[in-house]
N, C-alpha and C positions, 0 to 999 in steps of 0.2 A: 900109754904113749900116744895113742890116737887122740886123746883129749888135748894133749899138748899141740899136736899138729893142727887140730881144729881151732884152738885158741890162737896160735900163731897166724893161721890163715885168716881168721876174723880180724885180727889186729892189722894185718897187711892190707886187707880189703878196706878196712875203715880208714887207714891212712891214705890209700889211693883215692877213695871216695871223698875224703875231706880236702885233698889237694885239688881235685877236679871241681868241687863245689866252690872252694875259695877262689879259684881262678875265674869261674863263671860269675860269681857275685861281685868280685873285685872289678871285673871288666864292666859290668852293668853300672856299678857305682861310679867308675871312672867315666863311662859314657854319659851318664847323667850330668856329671860335673862339666864335661866338655860341652854338652848341649846348653847347660845354664850359662856358661861363659860365652857361647856363641849368641845366645838370646840377648845377653847384656851388651855385647858388642854391637849387635844389630840395633838395639834400642838407642844406644849412644849415637850411632851413625844416623839414625832417623831423627833424633833431636837436633843433631848438628845440621842435618839437611834442612829441617824446618826453619831453624834459625837463619841459615844461609838464604833461603827463599824469602823470608821476611825482611832481611837486611837488603836483599836485592830490590824488592818492590818498594821499600822505604826510600832507598837511594833514587830509584826511578821516579818516584812521586816528587821528590825534592828537585830533581833535574828538570822534570816537566814544568814544575812550578817556576823555576828560574827562567826556563825558556819562554814561558808565557809572559813573565814580567819583562823580559828583554824584548819580546815582540811588542808589548804595549809601549815600552820606551821608544822603540824605533818608529812605531806608528805615530806617537805623539810628536816625535821629532819631525817626521814627514808632514804632519798636519800643521804644525807651527811654521815650518818652512814654506808650505804651500800658501799659508795665509800671509806671510811676509813677502813672498816673491811673486805671487800671482794676484790677479784682481780678485775682489771679493766674490764675484759671481763664479769664476773658475775654481777658486779655492773651495767654495761651499759644494760645488759639484764633485771635485776630486776627493776631498777628505773632510768629513765632518770634524769640527774643532773639539767636541767634547772628548774626554779621555777614554771613555768606554764605548764610544759610538760604534766602533767596528765590531764590538762583541754583543751589541743589542740586536734583537730581531726587528726588522722594519715591518710596516704594514704589507709591503709588497711581498716580503718573504713569507709572512703569515698566510697571505692569499694563495701563494703557490705551494704551500706546504700540503703534504698528503692529508686526507681526512683522518680524523681520530676514530678509534674503534668504539667510542662510546658517545652518547649524547649527553649534553649538559642538562642538569636538572635544576628546576627552580626550587623544589622542595625535596627533602631527603626521602620521603615515602613515594615520590613520583616514579612511575615506571620508565626505565630507559628504553632507547630504541632497539636494543638487542633482547629485550624481554619477550618471552613467547606471547604475552598478552598485550603487547603494545599496539595501540590503535584498533583493538577489537573490542567492540561494545558487546557486553553480555545482555542478551534479551531475557526478559522474564519468561518462564515456560508458559505456554498457552494452555488454558484449560478447555478441553473439548466437551463442553456441556451444551449440547444442541438439543 
């Protein structure tokens, strides 16, 4: 009779242990699926955000381009009006007649521009002004044979 009690006890313990393990393993599997879904949602959201940023800057670039073209048209209108309505001397001082004159750098602007961080070179292998050896002549070592 004690063998039957031991067998029934083992079966009951096995059932309880099986239920506990199934709940724990099932929760882990469910948690992994939830995390995978969360990662997929975040990836989709990130891709959507990147597309939105790209679209925003594309639209901004187009609008700036249109604004620049409109500015050029207004400038050309003012230049032609100045040429028609003012004397040649006054018109040439106020607005240059060429279409892109306002967008070109004049010699005066170049002279007042800050200096560049590099020196122009005549030859590709020439040392620049920022080189450590620029302007330093290397002397041949003296031989002290006296």
